[in-house]
Steps between C-alpha positions, in 0.01 A plus 500: 500500500781740603689425170200594288463847655876567477562367149233312294757407231739351753207300657413361154865399443489318829190312423651389162815388666313321776325296224830421333714427803219380735259668730720392791761755398260781605368472858282809459330334207448188693355694787254656261377171387464380855299810600282454188430145600412599851278783378318265274 
């Protein structure tokens, strides 16, 4: 969430990298998925 406000482009790059390297590489991305699951 923080990265989006600071720099949307940088966040997009991280999301793409996370897909290529693996979501494990980005803890904040993993946390987002966990929060989404709990929210649902």
